[in-house]
N, C-alpha and C positions, 0 to 999 in steps of 0.2 A: 176325313181331313183331321179331326182331332187325334185319331190314332197316329196319323203321320206326324203331327206336331209332337206328340208324346215320345215317339221313337227318336225324333231328331233331338229333343231335349235330353233324353236318356243317354244317347250316344255322346252328346257334348259333355255331359257330366263325367262319363266314363273316360273320355279323352283327357279332360282336365286332371282326373285322378291319375291316369297313367303318366301324364306329363310330370306331375309332382313326384310320383313314385320314381320315375326315370331320373329326374334331377337329383333326388335324394341319394340314389344309388351311384350316380355317375359323378357327382361333385367330389373333388379330391383336393388335398392340399397341393398347391402349386409351389415348386421350389426352383423355378427358372422362368423369369418373365422377359418379354420383349422390351426393347428400349423404344417404347411407343407410348405417348401420353394418353391419358383418359380425359375426355372432355368434362368440364365442370358440370354441364347439363346432365350428363349420365350419372355423375356422382350424386347430384341433387335428387335425381329420379330414384336412385337406389335407397338413399336415406329417407326419402319421402315415403317409400313403400315400407321400409323396415320399421319406421316409427309406429306402424300399426301392430307391431308384435305385442302379444299379451304381456302383462306385468301384474304383480300382486296388487289388487285393489286399484288398478289403473294408475299406480303411482309413477310409472314411467321414470325410473331413476337414472337411466342411461344418458350421459352427456357425451357428445361426439366432437372430437377435434380432428379436422382433416388437414394433413400435412402433405404438401407437394413442392415441386420446384426446388429453389435454392435452399429453403429451409430444410427440406428432406435430405438434400445432398449433404448439408452440414451435419444433420443428425446421423446419417450413415457413417460419415467420416469419424465423428467423435465416438460412435459405438465401436467402430473398427479399432480405433486406438485403445479404447478401454479393454477390449478382450486381448489385444496383443500385449498390453502391459500387465495382464493378469489381474486386473482389478476385480475385487470381490463384488458380486452383484448385491443389490440392496433394494429389491422391488417392494412396492407398497403392499402387494399381496404375496405373502411368503410362499415359496415353492415347497411342495411336500418333500420330505426327506426319506420317508418310508412308504412302501407299497406292499399290499398282499402279493404273494408269489405269482398268482395268475395274472395280475395287472402288470407286474414287473416283466413277466415273460412277453406280454403283448407289446410293451414299450420297447423292449430289446429287439423284438422281431421287426418292428417298423424301422428302427434304426439300422438294422442289418440290411434290410431290403433297399433302403435309401442309399446307403454307401455302396452296396454291390451294384446298384444301377449306374453309379458313377465310376465303377471300377476302382474304388478305394479299398485297399486291403485292410485287414484288421490291424496289422502292424505298420501301416503307412501313416506315421505321425504327422508328416508334412501335409499329406493329402487331407487328413482329418482337420488339421488346423485351417487349411484353406477353405474347407467346407464351412467351418464355424465362422470364419471371417465373412464368407458369402452370406451366411445366415444373418449375421449382425448388420449386413448391408441390405437385408430384406430380399435377397435373391434377385436384385435389380428391379424390384417393384417400384412403379412411379408414384404410388399413393400409399399413405399409411393412415388408417383410421385408428385413433386412440379413444378408447372407451373409459370414461371416468364416472365415478359416483360420488355422492356427498358422504364424507366420513361419519356424518350423523345418522346414516341409515345402517341398520344391522347388516353386517357383511354377508351372512348366509342368504338372506332374502335378496339382497341386491345382486349377488353373484348369480343366483338362479335367473333373475330377470336379464342380466347381462348375457347369460348363455343363450336365452331365447332370442334376444335381439341379434346377437352375432350370427346364430344359425340362420335366421331370416335374411339377414344381409348377405350372407354367403350364398344362399340358394338363389336370391334375386340376381346376384352378380353372375352366377353360373348360367342362369336363364338368359342373361344378356351376352353370353359368350366370353365373359371375363373370368379370371381366376383369382382365388384368395388363398391366404395362408394365415391361420390364427396363430399368433406368435407371442409366447411368453418372453422370447428373447428380445422383443422390441421394447419391453418395459423393465428390463433388468436394472437400468440406471436412471432412476427418476430425476436425479440432479441434471443429467445431460438433457433430458426432455425439457426441464424447466429453464435451462439456459436458452432454449430455442423458442419455447411457447410459454406464455404467461398463464400459469395454473395456480390458483389460490391454495394455500396450505390446508384448507378445509376440504379439498377434493382428494379422492383416492384414485390413482392411475391403475386400472384393473388389467387391461389387456390391449393388445394392438392387432389389427387385421391388415396385412399387406394385400394390395389389390393391383391388378394390371392385366395385360393381355398375355395369356400363357404362351410359352415357347414349346409348342408340341413336338418340335424336332429334338428336344433335349430328353434323353433317356430317363432322367429323374422324374419326369412327369408322366411316364408310361409304364412303370413297373406294376405288377399285379398286386393289388391290395387284398386284405382279408378282414373278415369280421367273425366274431365268435358265433357258434351255433345258437339257435334260439333257446334250446333247453339249457344252455349254460347260464342264462340270465333271466329266465322266466319260469314261473310255476302257475299252474291252473289250480284255482280253488273254487270248488262247486258245492 
């Protein structure tokens, strides 16, 4: 009997490991969402789980603002207007201007695959603009999580903790059948956000996560993704 219980427990542990491995590999950025709302209870469930993410010294620096409904529609419209008018972005966390060549290559590759999946040619200026407008409207996502931290916290450590929190949130959403897209584009204009949401000047708007039900019929959610080989980013020291 004890041997039977041991085997059952071992198999359960392996199953959970495989489920997590599967979720980690299968979760992807969703760039087309269905026009279907996400119940408040589900959002609270996801955040309740994500709050158990590790953080430095258990400081838990992440503060979350959930935007839906009319407020989100207003945000999308103002974001769209900003990009169409050519407004210069002014995010609280400055976007990097330079990357090492290998990182730049990976960035270009994902951009190429995304546009190709939508049949947008390299010289299709109108198609590219429409895609960027769609991006500023969060790809039709019905929910936006805004992650903020206190400006009194060192940026480097708070950013690490934000990343851990966001990864956990995205994996929990994937497990629930929801899709996410981690979007720097959603926080390019802090003044627009502050017109819609009351955020103290002591807070730093770090990143946004669009969430909703994926449109799996859209080709942009189905193109093949890639990752670097392990030996490109790892070394053994014995």
